C-alpha positions as CSV (number, residue, x, y, z in Angstrom):
1,M,16.3,39.4,-1.7
2,I,17.2,36.6,-4.3
3,A,20.5,34.9,-4.5
4,I,21.9,33.8,-7.9
5,A,24.0,30.7,-7.3
6,G,25.9,27.7,-8.7
7,A,28.8,25.6,-7.5
8,K,30.7,25.6,-10.5
9,G,32.4,28.4,-12.2
10,G,31.9,29.6,-15.5
11,C,28.3,28.4,-15.5
12,G,27.4,31.8,-16.7
13,K,25.9,33.0,-13.1
14,T,27.0,36.5,-12.8
15,T,25.8,37.2,-16.5
16,A,22.4,35.6,-15.3
17,A,22.5,38.1,-12.1
18,L,22.9,40.7,-13.9
19,G,20.1,39.8,-16.8
20,I,17.7,38.9,-13.9
21,T,18.3,42.2,-12.6
22,E,17.8,44.1,-15.8
23,A,14.3,41.9,-16.5
24,F,13.1,43.0,-13.3
25,A,13.9,46.5,-14.2
26,R,12.1,46.3,-17.3
27,A,9.1,44.7,-16.1
28,G,8.6,47.8,-13.7
29,T,10.5,46.8,-10.2
30,P,13.7,48.9,-9.7
31,T,16.3,46.4,-8.8
32,L,19.8,46.2,-7.2
33,A,22.5,44.1,-8.3
34,V,25.1,43.1,-5.4
35,D,28.4,41.4,-6.2
36,A,29.1,39.1,-3.1
37,D,31.5,37.1,-5.0
38,R,34.9,37.9,-3.4
39,Q,36.4,35.2,-5.0
40,L,36.1,36.6,-8.5
41,P,34.1,39.8,-8.3
42,D,33.5,40.6,-12.0
43,L,29.9,42.0,-11.6
44,H,30.9,45.4,-12.6
45,V,33.1,43.8,-15.5
46,T,30.0,42.0,-17.1
47,A,28.0,45.4,-16.5
48,G,30.6,47.3,-18.5
49,L,31.2,49.6,-15.1
50,E,33.5,50.9,-12.6
51,P,35.2,48.8,-10.0
52,E,33.8,51.5,-7.1
53,P,32.1,52.6,-5.3
54,T,31.7,49.2,-3.8
55,L,29.5,47.8,-1.0
56,A,31.5,49.0,1.1
57,A,30.4,52.6,0.8
58,V,26.9,51.8,1.7
59,E,27.3,52.0,5.6
60,S,28.4,55.4,5.2
61,H,25.4,56.3,2.8
62,D,21.6,56.9,3.5
63,S,20.6,55.1,0.9
64,P,22.5,52.3,-1.4
65,T,21.2,54.0,-4.6
66,D,23.3,56.8,-3.5
67,V,26.5,54.8,-4.5
68,A,25.2,52.3,-6.7
69,Q,25.8,52.4,-10.6
70,T,23.4,52.5,-13.2
71,S,23.3,49.5,-15.9
72,E,23.5,51.0,-19.5
73,R,20.7,48.9,-20.7
74,A,17.8,49.4,-18.1
75,D,17.2,52.5,-16.0
76,D,16.0,51.1,-13.0
77,A,19.0,48.4,-12.8
78,L,21.5,49.3,-10.5
79,V,24.6,47.8,-9.4
80,L,26.8,47.5,-6.6
81,P,30.7,45.9,-7.0
82,A,32.0,43.8,-4.4
83,P,34.3,45.2,-1.6
84,R,38.3,45.2,-2.6
85,S,40.2,43.0,-0.3
86,S,41.5,45.9,1.4
87,Q,38.0,46.7,2.8
88,S,36.3,45.3,5.7
89,V,32.6,44.7,5.4
90,D,30.6,42.8,7.5
91,L,29.0,40.9,4.3
92,Q,25.7,39.5,6.4
93,S,25.0,42.7,8.2
94,T,25.2,44.9,4.8
95,L,23.1,42.3,3.0
96,E,20.3,42.5,5.8
97,A,20.2,46.3,5.9
98,L,19.7,46.3,1.8
99,K,16.3,43.9,2.8
100,H,15.1,47.2,3.9
101,T,15.5,49.3,0.6
102,D,12.4,50.1,-1.4
103,S,14.3,48.1,-4.6
104,Q,14.5,44.0,-5.2
105,V,17.8,43.1,-4.4
106,V,19.8,40.2,-6.4
107,V,22.7,38.7,-4.6
108,D,25.5,37.3,-7.3
109,C,27.1,34.5,-4.7
110,P,30.5,33.1,-5.3
111,S,30.9,29.7,-6.9
112,G,31.8,26.4,-5.1
113,A,30.5,25.2,-1.9
114,G,32.6,26.7,0.8
115,P,32.4,29.0,3.5
116,D,32.3,32.3,1.3
117,V,29.1,30.7,-0.4
118,V,27.3,29.9,2.8
119,E,27.7,33.4,4.1
120,P,25.5,35.4,1.6
121,M,23.2,32.6,1.1
122,S,22.4,32.5,4.8
123,V,20.8,35.9,5.0
124,I,18.9,35.7,1.5
125,D,14.9,34.8,0.9
126,E,15.1,32.3,-1.9
127,I,18.0,31.0,-4.4
128,L,17.7,30.5,-8.0
129,V,20.4,28.2,-9.1
130,V,22.4,28.4,-12.2
131,T,23.8,25.9,-14.1
132,D,24.4,24.7,-17.8
133,G,23.7,21.8,-19.4
134,T,26.9,19.6,-18.7
135,N,27.1,17.0,-16.4
136,R,29.5,18.6,-14.2
137,S,27.5,21.8,-14.3
138,V,24.4,19.8,-13.2
139,S,26.0,18.1,-10.7
140,A,27.4,21.2,-9.1
141,A,23.9,22.9,-9.4
142,K,22.7,19.8,-6.9
143,T,25.6,20.6,-4.6
144,T,24.0,24.3,-4.5
145,V,20.3,22.9,-3.7
146,D,21.7,20.9,-0.8
147,I,23.7,23.6,0.7
148,A,20.1,25.8,0.3
149,R,18.1,23.2,2.4
150,R,21.0,22.5,4.9
151,L,20.4,26.3,5.6
152,D,16.8,26.2,5.4
153,V,16.6,28.8,2.5
154,P,14.1,27.8,-0.4
155,V,14.7,27.2,-4.0
156,V,12.7,28.9,-5.9
157,G,14.0,26.9,-9.2
158,V,16.9,26.0,-11.5
159,L,17.9,28.1,-14.6
160,L,19.8,26.7,-17.5
161,N,22.1,28.8,-19.0
162,R,23.1,28.5,-22.8
163,C,20.6,25.9,-23.7
164,E,17.7,26.5,-26.2
165,T,15.7,23.5,-24.4
166,V,15.7,21.6,-21.4
167,P,17.5,18.1,-21.6
168,E,14.9,15.2,-20.4
169,E,17.6,14.0,-18.0
170,V,18.1,17.6,-16.1
171,E,14.3,17.6,-15.9
172,T,14.1,14.3,-14.2
173,S,17.3,14.4,-12.2
174,M,16.9,17.7,-10.6
175,D,13.6,17.8,-7.6
176,V,13.4,21.4,-8.1
177,P,11.6,23.4,-10.8
178,V,13.5,24.3,-14.2
179,L,12.1,27.5,-14.4
180,G,13.7,28.6,-17.8
181,T,16.4,28.5,-20.4
182,V,18.8,31.1,-21.8
183,P,20.0,30.8,-25.2
184,D,23.5,31.0,-26.1
185,R,24.2,34.4,-28.0
186,N,26.9,36.9,-28.3
187,P,27.1,39.2,-26.4
188,P,24.3,37.8,-24.1
189,L,22.9,40.9,-22.6
190,E,22.6,42.9,-25.7
191,S,20.5,39.9,-27.2
192,P,16.8,40.4,-28.0
193,D,16.2,36.4,-27.6
194,V,18.6,36.3,-24.3
195,Q,16.5,39.4,-22.8
196,A,13.4,38.2,-23.7
197,A,14.3,34.6,-21.9
198,Y,15.0,36.8,-19.0
199,D,11.7,38.8,-18.8
200,D,10.0,35.2,-19.1
201,L,12.4,33.9,-16.5
202,V,11.4,36.9,-14.0
203,G,7.5,36.4,-14.8
204,R,7.8,32.9,-13.3
205,I,9.9,34.1,-10.6
206,R,7.6,36.9,-9.6
207,T,4.7,34.2,-9.8
208,S,6.3,31.1,-7.9
209,N,4.8,29.6,-5.2
210,G,5.5,31.8,-2.1
211,Y,7.9,34.2,-3.7
212,T,6.5,37.6,-2.3
213,T,9.5,39.2,-1.0
214,G,11.2,42.6,-1.9
215,A,9.1,45.3,-3.8
216,M,6.6,42.3,-5.1
217,A,5.2,41.5,-1.5
218,D,1.8,43.4,-1.8
219,R,1.4,42.1,-5.3
220,E,-2.1,40.5,-5.8
221,T,-2.3,36.9,-6.4
222,E,-5.9,36.5,-6.9
223,R,-6.5,35.4,-10.6
224,L,-8.8,37.2,-12.9
225,S,-11.1,35.3,-15.3
226,T,-10.9,35.9,-19.0
227,G,-14.5,34.9,-19.5
228,V,-13.4,31.7,-21.1
229,D,-13.7,28.6,-19.0
230,T,-10.8,26.5,-21.2
231,I,-8.7,29.6,-21.2
232,D,-9.2,30.2,-17.0
233,S,-8.7,26.3,-16.4
234,S,-5.4,26.5,-18.5
235,L,-4.0,29.3,-16.4
236,D,-4.8,28.1,-13.1
237,G,-7.8,29.9,-13.0
238,G,-7.4,32.8,-15.1
239,L,-4.8,35.7,-15.3
240,L,-3.0,37.9,-12.8
241,P,-4.4,41.6,-12.5
242,G,-2.5,43.7,-14.0
243,T,-1.9,41.5,-17.4
244,V,-1.7,42.9,-20.7
245,V,-2.6,40.5,-23.4
246,A,-1.9,40.8,-27.2
247,L,-4.4,38.9,-29.0
248,S,-3.2,37.7,-32.3
249,A,-5.5,36.3,-35.3
250,D,-6.4,36.4,-38.6
251,P,-9.5,38.8,-39.3
252,D,-12.1,35.6,-40.4
253,G,-10.6,33.8,-37.0
254,Q,-13.6,35.0,-34.9
255,S,-11.1,36.5,-32.5
256,E,-13.7,39.3,-31.4
257,F,-15.7,36.6,-29.7
258,L,-12.8,36.6,-27.1
259,L,-13.2,40.3,-26.7
260,Y,-16.8,39.9,-26.0
261,E,-16.7,37.3,-23.4
262,L,-14.0,39.6,-21.4
263,T,-16.4,42.1,-21.2
264,T,-18.4,39.9,-19.1
265,T,-16.2,39.8,-16.3
266,R,-15.4,42.8,-15.2
267,G,-16.6,47.0,-16.3
268,T,-14.9,47.3,-19.7
269,L,-13.4,50.0,-21.7
270,Y,-13.8,49.3,-25.3
271,L,-12.0,51.2,-27.5
272,T,-12.4,50.6,-31.3
273,T,-10.3,52.0,-34.0
274,E,-12.1,50.7,-37.1
275,R,-15.6,50.1,-36.5
276,S,-18.1,52.8,-35.4
277,E,-19.6,52.7,-31.7
278,S,-23.2,51.7,-33.1
279,V,-21.4,48.7,-35.1
280,V,-19.3,47.5,-32.2
281,Q,-22.7,47.9,-30.1
282,H,-24.7,45.8,-32.5
283,A,-22.1,43.3,-33.0
284,I,-22.0,42.7,-29.2
285,D,-25.9,42.8,-28.9
286,T,-26.2,40.0,-31.6
287,T,-23.3,37.9,-30.7
288,I,-23.8,34.1,-30.3
289,A,-21.1,34.5,-27.6
290,S,-21.5,36.0,-23.9
291,A,-21.4,39.6,-23.6
292,G,-21.2,42.4,-21.1
293,K,-22.4,46.0,-21.3
294,P,-19.0,47.7,-22.0
295,T,-18.4,51.8,-22.4
296,I,-17.5,51.8,-26.0
297,R,-15.4,54.8,-27.4
298,T,-14.4,55.4,-31.4
299,L,-10.6,56.7,-31.6
300,D,-10.2,59.6,-33.7
301,S,-8.1,58.8,-36.3
302,S,-6.4,61.8,-36.8
303,N,-4.9,61.8,-33.1
304,P,-5.6,58.3,-31.8
305,L,-2.6,57.9,-29.5
306,S,-3.4,61.3,-27.4
307,E,-7.3,60.3,-27.3
308,A,-6.4,56.4,-26.1
309,T,-3.8,57.9,-23.4
310,K,-6.4,60.4,-21.7
311,L,-9.0,57.4,-21.9
312,V,-6.7,54.9,-20.5
313,K,-5.7,57.1,-17.8
314,Q,-9.4,57.5,-16.3
315,L,-9.7,53.7,-16.0
316,P,-11.3,52.9,-12.8
317,E,-9.9,50.1,-10.3
318,G,-10.4,46.7,-11.6
319,A,-11.7,47.9,-15.0
320,N,-11.0,46.0,-18.1
321,L,-9.3,47.4,-21.2
322,I,-10.2,46.4,-24.9
323,I,-8.4,48.0,-27.9
324,D,-10.0,46.5,-31.4
325,S,-8.0,46.7,-33.4
326,M,-4.2,48.1,-32.7
327,R,-3.5,48.6,-36.4
328,L,-4.0,52.2,-36.3
329,L,-2.1,52.5,-33.2
330,E,0.7,50.3,-34.7
331,R,0.8,52.9,-37.5
332,Q,1.8,55.7,-35.2
333,E,5.4,57.3,-34.7
334,P,7.3,54.7,-32.7
335,Q,8.8,56.5,-30.0
336,S,5.0,57.9,-29.1
337,Y,3.5,54.6,-29.9
338,S,5.9,53.1,-26.9
339,E,5.2,55.8,-24.7
340,F,1.7,55.0,-25.1
341,L,2.1,51.2,-24.0
342,N,4.0,52.2,-21.2
343,T,0.9,54.4,-20.1
344,V,-1.2,50.9,-20.8
345,T,1.5,49.1,-19.0
346,E,1.5,51.4,-15.9
347,V,-2.1,51.9,-15.5
348,M,-3.0,48.3,-15.7
349,K,-0.6,47.5,-12.9
350,E,-2.0,50.4,-10.7
351,T,-6.0,49.4,-11.7
352,D,-5.1,45.5,-11.7
353,G,-7.4,45.0,-14.4
354,I,-6.7,43.1,-17.7
355,A,-5.7,44.8,-21.0
356,M,-6.7,42.8,-24.4
357,L,-4.8,44.5,-27.4
358,H,-6.5,43.1,-30.4
359,C,-3.7,42.1,-33.3
360,L,-5.1,41.4,-36.7
361,N,-2.8,39.6,-39.3
362,R,-2.9,41.4,-42.4
363,A,-0.7,41.3,-45.5
364,E,0.1,44.9,-45.0
365,K,2.3,44.6,-42.2
366,T,2.9,47.4,-39.4
367,N,5.8,48.7,-37.9
368,N,5.1,48.3,-34.4
369,R,3.4,45.0,-34.2
370,G,6.8,43.5,-32.5
371,T,7.0,46.4,-30.2
372,T,3.0,45.5,-29.1
373,E,4.2,42.0,-28.5
374,Y,7.4,42.9,-26.6
375,F,5.3,45.0,-24.3
376,A,2.6,42.4,-23.8
377,D,3.0,40.0,-20.6
378,V,1.2,37.4,-22.6
379,V,0.7,36.7,-26.2
380,F,-2.5,35.0,-27.3
381,D,-2.3,33.4,-30.7
382,L,-5.8,32.2,-32.0
383,D,-5.2,29.7,-35.1
384,V,-8.8,28.5,-37.1
385,A,-8.2,25.3,-39.2
386,V,-10.9,23.4,-41.1
387,E,-11.2,19.8,-39.5
388,S,-13.2,17.7,-41.7
389,D,-16.7,19.0,-41.9
390,A,-16.0,21.4,-38.8
391,V,-13.6,24.6,-38.3
392,G,-11.5,24.3,-35.0
393,H,-10.1,27.0,-33.1
394,H,-7.0,26.6,-31.1
395,L,-5.5,29.3,-29.1
396,T,-1.7,28.9,-28.6
397,I,0.3,30.8,-25.8
398,P,4.1,31.6,-27.2
399,K,4.5,34.4,-24.7
400,S,4.2,34.5,-21.0
401,R,6.4,36.6,-19.1
402,R,4.6,36.4,-15.3
403,E,3.6,32.8,-15.1
404,R,4.0,29.3,-17.1
405,A,1.8,28.8,-20.3
406,P,0.5,25.7,-21.2
407,S,2.6,23.7,-23.5
408,E,-0.5,22.3,-25.4
409,P,-2.9,24.5,-27.7
410,I,-6.3,25.3,-26.0
411,T,-9.4,24.0,-28.1
412,L,-12.3,26.4,-28.3
413,D,-15.6,26.1,-29.3
414,V,-17.1,29.0,-30.8
415,S,-20.3,27.4,-32.1
416,T,-22.5,27.5,-28.9
417,Q,-23.7,30.4,-27.0
418,E,-21.1,30.5,-24.9
419,I,-17.0,29.9,-25.7
420,V,-16.6,26.6,-23.8
421,G,-13.7,23.8,-24.5
422,D,-15.0,20.7,-26.5
């Protein structure tokens, strides 16, 4: 259970609570947003839902999902409005009961620093503090952090609302991590930029130190190697189990070396859409990179999504998946393609491997490239540049939904037997 709090009214706390709830839901975690703000109970207004049934109805039903309303933007995002002033509710007891539901719970707390704030904050597991970039709001955020510490409740971090970047004075003055920024867009929750910001924020919350409450308590935290030491070291040991990676590169960028290195780490299903099985096998046998012994299958160009879905569903526990390249699949009908990516995401979560989707940049664009990158937890962008008498390979990570990405490019050396750092 995580509380969304901020001492200054108008900082966007309620919108953040709903945005985070919907981001959890998009990531596959059923989530319940609870309005604990009796001062200004407007979570249902922000969500565009009815004011009743309220939190008061929970005690007379077997499950809060029986009375909660569903967000129009995310099927697994539920909303419980605050009780009316005429309704008597033991808020602390009700929130304690919600801890035992199967859903992640997000609590929208009141603004300020009075007893109404302390009541819900004293029973939750973690607090995310919301502020905008103004001095008054940042000062109020520090007050919220102080309250949390007096209550001995961990602060998972700070969210900067309506900001494109983190002001230096904010990062240096706050003694808790700034987990993300949300740009100023209108309407905010409909904006792809805002949704992406909340998706990234939730990824960081899920991997923050000690955050293992609710539906995420049983997630693996062990890192899985990519097979490339420099990438692993930049990602604190590798990728989290179940990660889907979109590897973007030009056709002449030797990005297939990263695919081959991944096959050394675990058993791998290698689906090829352009080269034959024998051509891929020969490339692996003769590569200067390290390579394992993947199971190679060529997808039938007449019905690639159906065949790929069948093969993906047969993946064993802990196996990797490589699709080289995504071009044929990205040219399929959009709804069918989205359903396939949903399958890939779900299977990787169940089997705890790594999926690497090889996205080659070509002059002729595919309609579904944006969909690929949206579904991916992480985007690797490999850039090749001629530097003096050598060719430089640099990997940037523009998107990392589940964890912090390195801010500097990762330099790779593909001129040796293995891909290692300079």
